[in-house]
Steps between C-alpha positions, in 0.01 A plus 500: 500500500384394839724344760367232726646367819493554875474859606749646743381690801617628834334429832575750776600350834551675830789391719643644820876535483712661772659826391852612575380707795327200659803280440728758657275518806535122539880505466562485877258213571777236518718716727551385858526761774880504464485526118239776526733689733783472248276613212384805696858588599605480136209720389571760769867515396403562136200733542541852647129516579511197732609500863491231762428516869678265738326163530579176679356151543274495805705335780200286595353370174732614221254716303649817358427807709619859536439494877634306795236229449251436221129570546425126507723432800361797688173308544571135415522232765764240423479143621882494495712807561815542286818352637751739647748606235872522545685831491653457156675839514688399817595166344615670179707754695664226706599304187614806301731627777744219420518613135603861567762694698401607852531866403205462263267368770309832541436524125395134489250556779362804319459309173330201667262737681414660164389170343124484452277208600587327170875515560539768231687831524295754301629795708868450591639696797716806422844340503783517241420298189816285523433415864136418425602270214749316722246456782232377260750251354565370851127467565458300182778261598328439834131538417239339273514557121382846398547664840542881489378528139347838420173359356332166407643532148846570637453199729467277192815656353697446822391136522586440134845658544564274801406193297736603220782568748455155651546348155170310518331678208591641160624864506215582261263466797666788681525707183129465431411585859721808489394641163185346354242424769237731340536314169482166681176608672354561153649168374697678227759223493597567138591861580704390802679235294594755235628750757691238700651326198345171607248256357135527591518152648786605729302805610193287575715261706653790695156648568382160626791500748408851613140398563595183684791623714436868575218679677409870537517466879740391772421180688513614862428320829145553614300308240230631271460831680843607378631302206183482290183702556175303508252538212183376675410471869212278612334571834207345684340784701256268681546132577320316363436739217597586144857568393574849368769577241706820517717648224715811530344794318677734254571749778712239676755508217574862592460632144436871465448696179644851506226739391654843559767487230502830310461471124472855377623442146388274216839328504476422872144372464603277210791360704280431803210343309646148453629498859155595628339226290752243624439602863125465460546164330718368785243602762227331293711183464562476874129553570396241238739244649362562848135471390551174311715349776228592751230332288701179466592500869133542595411189298784305659381607847150378415600168343805400708402612849590161647849509351553859615385437858593137570791424269590293193297197604184704428601581141206478258518465119505847344589576138597835356226468241240467780610830652523656153141399424378645829678830429414507125866523397732278297678217688836642390415819690454299819828320426686830470346627824586185696855438381780601737271642771521424873203479738501509881247285687343580841733256678812671362573263210634668185381298200548551123164607363535234229480227769129574549434378145504157340270202446715325760726654763826639365832333571573757770164429667549123483843527658369727776208265570722190509747666737213611726359147510844345557692759707801276563544382142816577305492656154555157340218343705263782396600446135433125535159563659393736224632270228293212639196728480561560130702823515851426375714747698872484567672558833661818363154636410377437854808675640446798268139549608589449865760778475257722311235449770753594768577830325242556223618854427862419427628510141420181316796288388 
């Protein structure tokens, strides 16, 4: 007996899908310079094969560097030199003196002198633990949130604890910051909820508060060069001439892989193997982030030279998909690269990298342009002008972007 009917067959089809290794290399693309710093600090703390050299934001442009100045600023000519920064250590010492007994003044001075350029205290001075704790508590009553934390991760914990103590957030926020930040980074909210005896919704709400109200850095006087390192620096070597984009290389993060660890037994080699793989993966991730950020920044320099050199009034339509097509990558990749990054222009402006994109100027750009065209206008008058031009913006929005333009590197509200 014969069977009739349509025959079934299989047609082979080739498709390129990213593997786990590629995806892991792209994991740090969305990280800003500050978030990258925190991720590297966390990796170094967990991996015995990773070490970190001292690094700092370049005092001129804000790029990460392991020297006194970055290589860009050694040769670049700026059309506007950075403003003189205040001595935040002297100001902090003056304010903290009123919080502590006079007999502790020498220890206070020693602790303040030991703070690094981020306001952190990774290497405390050799003083009794109880005295150090009391002095640090006094500093935190007088100084900005997170001051004297031992690391960027500890800075988040200190800020969360202060929020809980003030009564402005749920105690779960502090508990998560203290115990479950690694799980939060991997978005394992269900695991955190089970461990904390809370609902997953409550955990998600607490994590949202952490992300909105804490930062892995201390907001210090001195602008972008101290409180938030710059991700991209645009220079114009010759005027008139093309704009050049600069991105800090992997060496600027100060990561070093220890290569002389002895592993003379099978057990030791087996223990070191995953640490060695993780160290190599981190170095590859940092390098991949830098390469992609450099490619995107080069396109922005080419397509938005007027905006970079002359200001917001020269903004030109630029979509992420246009840059993605030019670089042969997916638009979401460009979106991850752009989000949360800061760029410094030749005239000293520090601008969110996202502001260079859009079919029309962003809200921040429109506000900046309107204020430049009407220097004496109040926030309400600027809002009215923009609303008449078809951009419905409230007075509070104008005030927010004006404050952000005055100190673009401060933590966002």
